[in-house]
C-alpha positions in Angstrom: -74.8 41.3 -112.3 -76.8 38.7 -111.9 -75.8 35.1 -113.6 -75.6 35.3 -116.9 -77.3 32.1 -118.5 -78.0 31.4 -122.3 -80.1 29.2 -123.6 -79.9 26.7 -126.7 -81.1 23.5 -128.1 -79.2 20.4 -129.3 -79.8 19.7 -132.9 -79.4 16.9 -135.0 -76.2 18.7 -136.4 -74.8 18.8 -133.2 -74.3 14.8 -132.5 -71.5 12.4 -132.6 -71.4 9.1 -133.7 -72.9 7.8 -130.3 -75.7 10.2 -131.2 -75.1 12.5 -127.9 -73.6 15.9 -128.1 -70.2 15.8 -129.8 -67.3 17.0 -127.9 -67.1 19.8 -130.6 -70.4 21.1 -130.1 -69.8 21.8 -126.3 -66.8 24.1 -127.5 -69.1 25.7 -130.0 -72.1 26.2 -127.5 -69.2 27.8 -124.9 -68.2 30.1 -127.5 -71.9 31.2 -128.5 -72.7 31.9 -124.8 -69.5 34.2 -124.5 -70.5 36.3 -127.3 -74.1 36.2 -126.0 -72.4 37.5 -123.0 -70.4 40.5 -125.0 -73.9 41.4 -126.2 -75.4 41.5 -122.8 -72.7 43.7 -121.7 -73.2 46.3 -124.8 -70.3 44.9 -127.1 -71.6 44.0 -130.5 -69.4 42.3 -133.0 -69.5 45.3 -135.5 -67.6 46.9 -132.2 -65.0 44.3 -132.4 -64.9 44.8 -136.4 -64.6 48.4 -135.8 -61.4 48.0 -133.6 -60.2 45.5 -135.6 -60.0 42.6 -132.0 -61.2 39.3 -131.3 -60.9 37.1 -128.7 -58.3 34.3 -129.1 -58.6 31.3 -127.2 -55.4 29.8 -125.9 -56.6 27.0 -123.8 -60.0 25.6 -123.2 -60.8 22.6 -120.9 -63.8 20.4 -120.2 -65.3 18.0 -117.6 -68.0 15.8 -118.8 -70.9 14.5 -116.1 -74.0 13.8 -118.2 -74.8 13.0 -121.8 -77.0 15.6 -124.0 -79.3 14.5 -126.8 -81.3 16.0 -129.8 -83.8 18.1 -128.9 -82.8 18.8 -125.2 -82.8 22.3 -124.0 -79.7 23.5 -122.5 -79.0 26.5 -120.2 -75.2 27.7 -120.6 -73.9 29.9 -117.7 -71.1 32.4 -118.8 -68.7 34.2 -115.7 -65.5 36.2 -116.1 -63.1 34.3 -113.4 -59.8 36.1 -114.6 -59.0 39.0 -116.1 -55.8 41.2 -116.5 -55.7 44.6 -115.1 -55.8 46.0 -118.6 -58.2 43.4 -120.0 -55.8 41.8 -122.2 -56.1 38.3 -121.0 -59.0 36.6 -119.8 -60.6 33.5 -118.2 -64.2 32.4 -118.7 -66.0 29.5 -116.8 -69.1 27.8 -118.0 -71.6 25.2 -116.5 -74.1 23.4 -119.2 -77.2 22.1 -117.7 -80.3 20.5 -118.7 -82.9 23.1 -118.9 -85.8 21.1 -117.9 -84.1 19.4 -114.8 -81.3 21.5 -113.9 -78.9 18.4 -114.2 -75.0 19.3 -114.6 -74.1 18.4 -118.0 -70.6 19.9 -118.3 -67.8 22.6 -117.0 -65.9 24.8 -119.1 -62.7 26.9 -118.5 -61.7 28.9 -121.4 -58.3 31.3 -121.2 -57.3 33.6 -123.7 -56.1 37.0 -125.0 -57.8 39.7 -127.2 -55.9 40.0 -130.4 -55.6 42.5 -132.8 -56.5 41.6 -136.5 -54.1 43.8 -138.0 -50.9 43.4 -135.6 -51.6 40.0 -135.1 -50.6 39.7 -131.7 -52.4 40.1 -128.2 -53.2 43.5 -127.3 -55.9 45.1 -124.6 -59.6 45.7 -125.8 -60.3 49.4 -125.9 -60.8 51.2 -122.6 -65.0 51.4 -122.6 -64.8 47.7 -124.0 -63.4 46.8 -121.0 -65.6 49.2 -118.6 -68.3 47.3 -119.7 -67.1 43.8 -119.3 -65.8 44.9 -116.0 -69.4 46.2 -115.1 -70.7 42.5 -115.7 -67.9 40.6 -113.4 -68.4 39.4 -109.6 -65.5 41.0 -108.5 -64.9 38.9 -105.7 -64.9 35.7 -107.8 -62.7 37.3 -110.6 -59.0 36.8 -110.0 -56.6 39.1 -111.4 -54.1 37.6 -114.3 -50.7 38.5 -115.5 -48.3 38.1 -118.1 -47.0 35.3 -115.7 -50.1 33.4 -116.3 -50.1 33.2 -120.2 -46.1 31.8 -119.0 -47.4 29.1 -117.1 -49.9 27.4 -119.6 -49.2 23.7 -118.8 -48.2 22.9 -122.2 -45.9 25.1 -124.3 -44.6 24.7 -128.1 -41.9 22.5 -128.8 -40.5 23.0 -132.3 -38.8 20.3 -134.0 -36.3 19.9 -137.4 -38.5 19.7 -140.5 -35.6 17.4 -141.7 -37.3 14.6 -138.9 -41.0 14.8 -140.7 -39.4 14.0 -144.2 -39.1 10.1 -142.9 -42.2 10.6 -140.7 
């Protein structure tokens, strides 16, 4: 597949108090781009609903390079940079560019799993869905992910005694 891009425009509601694209809006833009990529692969939201699964993001990181402002047209690239053999674990990379100048605005990497809406746990997507995604992946640039990649996320949960919260 040639590199996939989706286009959007920075709206007034996407801005923060500094009048540039808010960090949360970058996350919304990359989520929008991933769903557009799935549609391009032939996977619709109704397919996800039929199989009662959805993507669950476990980690998303950004590097910001330039501001984006209201009315600016933005191109967002989507590439699958990692996938487990059964498709259960995924990683996407995004680059956001000014459509007119080509200026690189931001980079994002997203790590997650497919999630069962009924069992409330990770699960592989149906084989036909996994095949559609993999047909649109640059195999040379896509690393094979495994369960150990889930365990090696940089932060893990650290529960506390709830009694310590009573005095907080």
